[in-house]
C-alpha positions in Angstrom: -0.2 -0.3 0.2 1.7 3.4 -1.0 1.9 6.3 1.7 -0.8 8.6 0.1 -3.5 5.5 0.2 -2.2 4.8 4.0 -2.6 8.4 4.7 -6.0 8.7 3.0 -7.5 5.8 5.2 -6.1 7.0 8.2 -7.9 10.2 7.8 -11.2 8.3 6.8 -11.3 6.1 9.7 -9.9 9.2 11.8 -13.0 11.2 10.5 -15.2 8.3 11.0 -14.3 7.9 14.9 -14.5 11.6 15.5 -18.0 11.7 14.1 -18.5 8.8 16.3 -17.2 10.1 19.4 -18.1 14.2 18.9 -20.4 15.0 15.9 -23.5 12.7 17.2 -22.4 9.5 15.2 -23.0 7.3 17.8 -26.8 8.1 18.6 -27.0 7.7 15.0 -25.7 4.1 14.4 -26.8 2.5 17.9 -28.5 -0.9 17.4 -28.4 -3.0 14.3 -26.4 -0.3 12.3 -23.3 -0.4 14.5 -22.3 -3.8 13.1 -21.2 -1.8 9.8 -18.9 -0.1 11.9 -17.6 -2.8 14.6 -16.8 -6.4 14.5 -18.7 -8.7 16.9 -22.1 -8.4 18.4 -22.1 -4.6 18.9 -26.5 -4.2 18.3 -27.1 -4.0 22.1 -24.4 -1.3 22.9 -25.5 1.9 24.4 -24.1 5.3 22.9 -21.3 5.4 25.6 -19.8 1.7 24.6 -20.2 2.7 20.9 -18.3 5.9 21.5 -15.8 3.9 24.2 -14.9 1.6 21.2 -14.5 4.1 19.0 -11.8 5.9 20.9 -10.2 2.3 21.5 -10.5 1.8 17.8 -8.7 5.5 17.0 -5.9 5.0 19.5 -4.9 1.6 18.2 -5.1 2.6 14.6 -3.1 5.8 15.2 -0.2 3.7 16.9 -0.4 1.5 13.8 -0.7 4.5 11.6 2.8 5.8 13.1 4.4 2.6 13.2 3.7 1.2 9.8 4.4 5.2 8.3 7.7 5.1 10.0 8.4 1.5 8.6 6.8 1.0 5.4 8.0 -2.6 4.6 5.3 -3.7 7.6 2.7 -2.5 5.5 3.1 -5.4 2.8 1.9 -8.8 3.4 4.6 -11.2 2.5 3.2 -14.7 1.6 5.9 -16.8 1.9 
């Protein structure tokens, strides 16, 4: 994955997490629609649990983004 694509992906995920955390997205996706944003079975989660999951996702992906930005060879899968 090229660096510009990687940066665009990070921006998209960051905006999605920001929307869930601050801009009322947790209220919008509460219920069955949250399945499209989070893995597992989050359809019974309330608004605060969805916000917490978005925050943990954002923190984790930010760490991976920085590591994979500094070491771009880790972004590629080696199937051998």
